[in-house]
N, C-alpha and C positions, 0 to 999 in steps of 0.2 A: 430443501429448495434454496437456490443461491440468493445471497443478499448483495446489494450494491453497497460496497464499503465506502467509496468516495469517487469523486470526479476530480482528476488532477488539475490543480491550479498552478503549482510550482514544483520544480524538480531540482534537487540539490545533489551534486556529485559527491561521492564518498571516496576516500582513499583506502586502499589502492583501486578498488572497483566497487561498483554498485551505486544505487541512488536511494535517496530518501524523498518521499512524496509529501506534499502539502495539499490540502489542509489536514490538520490533525482531526481525529474523530473519536467518538466514544466507543470503547471496546469492552465487551464482556469477557474477552479472552486475553487479558493482559499477560505479556510475557510469552505469548505463543511463538514458537520458533519452527521454522522449516515446514510450512504448509504451502499449498498450491492456491494461486489465484488465477482468474481469467481476466485478461486485459482486452478491452474493446477500444481500439484506437479510433480517432476521429474519421479516418478513412474507411472504417467498417471492418478492417482486418482484426482478427482475434488471435490471441496466443495465450498459452498457459505458462506461467513462470513460478518459481519458488519465491516465497515472501517470508518476512519476519515482522513481528510487532515489537516496537520499542515504546515502553511507557514513558510519556513525557510529563505527566502531571497526575498525582494521586489526589483524589477528591473525597477523602474520608470514606463513608459507606457507599458513595455513588461509584458507578463504573468509571475507571480512569480514562483520561485522554491518551491516545496512542498515536504514534507515527508509523507509517508503513515503509519498510525497507525492502528493496528488490536487489539482493546482493549480486546478481549475475548480469544486470543491465547497465547501460550507459545512458546519460541524460537524453541523447538524441533518439533513443528507442522508446521513450515514454513522453510524447508531446502533451502539453496542456490540453485538456478536454478529453483525455483518455479516461474511460470508466474502468474501475477496478471492482471486480465481482468475486465473491467467494466461489470456489470451484465445487463445493459440495452440493 
């Protein structure tokens, strides 16, 4: 069953392409790369894109905080308020 990973508050452009989304969230899949997520934009439009997790802070035995990267998108394609869901 799909899980809502986060609701986008801020989007940061990466060089040469891609975005990193805020806020950070707790992830049980630290370091996971190359998986699919479903975006639900504020307009109601949906799309599936490739994503990567980047561990931002390790918290001992607790699940680490992670940041979500969308390597194929630009900031204008992921407006604040976009919901990010696991595609599984």
